[in-house]
RODO-2510 file (C-alpha; in nm, 4 decimals, decimal comma):
residues 145
     n   res          X          Y          Z
     1     m     0,0000     0,0000     0,0000
     2     e     0,1319     0,3380    -0,1001
     3     n     0,1961     0,5887     0,1756
     4     t    -0,0048     0,8921     0,0686
     5     h     0,2048     1,1217     0,2805
     6     n     0,5180     1,0501     0,0760
     7     l     0,3712     1,2047    -0,2355
     8     k     0,5501     1,5020    -0,3891
     9     l     0,2945     1,7799    -0,4337
    10     f     0,3308     2,1076    -0,6224
    11     i     0,1004     2,4043    -0,5707
    12     v     0,1097     2,6649    -0,8470
    13     d    -0,0829     2,9847    -0,7755
    14     d     0,0129     3,3498    -0,8099
    15     d    -0,2224     3,4377    -0,5237
    16     q     0,0024     3,4062    -0,2190
    17     f    -0,2913     3,3846     0,0220
    18     c    -0,4447     3,0879    -0,1647
    19     s    -0,1170     2,9018    -0,2075
    20     s    -0,0251     2,9504     0,1599
    21     m    -0,3680     2,8277     0,2681
    22     y    -0,3421     2,5157     0,0483
    23     e     0,0099     2,4435     0,1674
    24     r    -0,0822     2,4809     0,5359
    25     y    -0,3904     2,2590     0,4970
    26     l    -0,1960     1,9829     0,3228
    27     k     0,0894     1,9956     0,5730
    28     n    -0,1614     1,9881     0,8601
    29     n    -0,2896     1,6658     0,6998
    30     h     0,0629     1,5192     0,7000
    31     y     0,1476     1,5802     0,3350
    32     n     0,4958     1,7082     0,4051
    33     d     0,6544     1,7201     0,0592
    34     v     0,4712     2,0288    -0,0680
    35     t     0,6405     2,2888    -0,2859
    36     v     0,4732     2,6179    -0,3720
    37     f     0,5347     2,8154    -0,6909
    38     s     0,4037     3,1629    -0,7633
    39     s     0,4182     3,1212    -1,1413
    40     g     0,3810     2,8610    -1,4098
    41     t     0,7358     2,9258    -1,5265
    42     e     0,8755     2,8417    -1,1814
    43     c     0,6786     2,5165    -1,1803
    44     l     0,7949     2,4180    -1,5285
    45     n     1,1564     2,4837    -1,4295
    46     a     1,1162     2,2424    -1,1360
    47     l     0,9548     1,9477    -1,3176
    48     h     1,2853     1,7610    -1,2925
    49     l     1,1956     1,7165    -0,9212
    50     k     0,9303     1,4686    -1,0408
    51     p     0,6119     1,5756    -0,8668
    52     d     0,3351     1,3188    -0,8319
    53     i     0,0529     1,5745    -0,8251
    54     i     0,0331     1,9394    -0,9320
    55     f    -0,2458     2,1697    -0,8175
    56     l    -0,2469     2,4364    -1,0886
    57     d    -0,4257     2,7697    -1,0831
    58     h    -0,6091     2,8537    -1,4047
    59     n    -0,5637     3,2333    -1,4058
    60     m    -0,2030     3,3418    -1,3616
    61     e    -0,0045     3,6381    -1,4848
    62     d     0,2979     3,4903    -1,6633
    63     l     0,1492     3,1779    -1,8229
    64     n    -0,2119     3,0727    -1,7853
    65     g    -0,3066     2,7307    -1,6535
    66     f    -0,3742     2,5889    -2,0027
    67     e    -0,0269     2,6818    -2,1249
    68     v     0,1386     2,5324    -1,8180
    69     l    -0,0789     2,2197    -1,8353
    70     k     0,0187     2,1523    -2,1971
    71     k     0,3890     2,1849    -2,1150
    72     i     0,3603     1,9613    -1,8088
    73     k     0,1860     1,6908    -2,0117
    74     r     0,4511     1,7132    -2,2856
    75     y     0,7226     1,6764    -2,0221
    76     d     0,5561     1,3847    -1,8418
    77     p     0,2014     1,2732    -1,9244
    78     n     0,1908     1,0656    -1,6035
    79     i     0,1928     1,3635    -1,3677
    80     y    -0,1513     1,4146    -1,2174
    81     v    -0,2578     1,7753    -1,2732
    82     i    -0,5582     1,9221    -1,0967
    83     m    -0,6752     2,2590    -1,2192
    84     v    -0,7907     2,4872    -0,9379
    85     s    -0,9863     2,7906    -1,0488
    86     a    -1,2445     3,0505    -0,9629
    87     q    -1,3745     3,0156    -1,3204
    88     q    -1,7330     2,8932    -1,3062
    89     n    -1,7537     2,8391    -1,6806
    90     i    -1,8293     2,4743    -1,7606
    91     d    -1,6494     2,5062    -2,0960
    92     t    -1,3275     2,5963    -1,9142
    93     a    -1,3589     2,2883    -1,6934
    94     v    -1,4287     2,0617    -1,9904
    95     d    -1,1360     2,2065    -2,1859
    96     t    -0,8940     2,1410    -1,9017
    97     l    -1,0105     1,7807    -1,8869
    98     k    -0,9589     1,7474    -2,2629
    99     y    -0,5987     1,8627    -2,2185
   100     g    -0,5298     1,6021    -1,9535
   101     t    -0,6185     1,7303    -1,6093
   102     f    -0,7276     1,4677    -1,3621
   103     d    -0,9868     1,6988    -1,2096
   104     y    -1,1119     2,0559    -1,2017
   105     l    -1,1712     2,2111    -0,8593
   106     m    -1,3593     2,5322    -0,7965
   107     k    -1,2031     2,7738    -0,5506
   108     g    -1,4324     2,8161    -0,2548
   109     n    -1,4734     2,7395     0,1124
   110     d    -1,4304     2,3647     0,0612
   111     v    -1,1470     2,3632    -0,1930
   112     c    -0,8906     2,2284     0,0551
   113     e    -1,1124     1,9341     0,1448
   114     k    -1,1641     1,8693    -0,2265
   115     m    -0,7870     1,8734    -0,2772
   116     k    -0,7455     1,6071    -0,0079
   117     e    -1,0267     1,3959    -0,1584
   118     t    -0,8637     1,4211    -0,5006
   119     i    -0,5296     1,3060    -0,3599
   120     e    -0,7053     1,0077    -0,2034
   121     k    -0,8689     0,9203    -0,5387
   122     i    -0,5335     0,9349    -0,7147
   123     v    -0,3725     0,7115    -0,4527
   124     s    -0,6561     0,4621    -0,4901
   125     i    -0,6159     0,4573    -0,8695
   126     r    -0,2395     0,4131    -0,8426
   127     q    -0,2833     0,1242    -0,6002
   128     e    -0,5326    -0,0450    -0,8318
   129     m    -0,2978    -0,0017    -1,1277
   130     a    -0,0071    -0,1469    -0,9292
   131     q    -0,2166    -0,4483    -0,8253
   132     n    -0,3240    -0,5096    -1,1857
   133     k     0,0364    -0,4818    -1,3023
   134     f     0,1425    -0,7364    -1,0393
   135     k    -0,1358    -0,9747    -1,1468
   136     t    -0,0316    -0,9431    -1,5115
   137     i     0,3338    -1,0132    -1,4292
   138     r     0,2353    -1,3130    -1,2163
   139     r     0,0198    -1,4515    -1,5020
   140     f     0,3055    -1,4026    -1,7463
   141     f     0,5484    -1,5955    -1,5286
   142     s     0,2953    -1,8701    -1,4590
   143     f     0,2876    -1,9381    -1,8357
   144     l     0,6643    -1,9705    -1,8446
   145     f     0,6837    -2,2352    -1,5745
***
């Protein structure tokens, strides 16, 4: 079973209040490997640190969330990206999903709880994938012997 608290999390938001709130909430919930970036460019320059999950603001000054998302997915399509936005436009949410986000979270009073729930979903999916991979490998070797 994967230890959820060993995940490497990135928070990308040019609103210092929001990013500090997210970081504090996650650390209070024992997610200790949290790195905060105030711009998409900073995040992109740190992708070599191999984050598991990136919480990405949609509206930022230097590069918008779509631009950053596309570059993240080109760098490593296996990074889970969750778009976090105050945009209430359903088309924006659908577009982010088309470009590869795992989820789209609305900024609001419960956004931190939604972030934690999303992390738990991702961990569950990763565990299921690992179990299926193990079963496949075991079946393969059972045919050999």
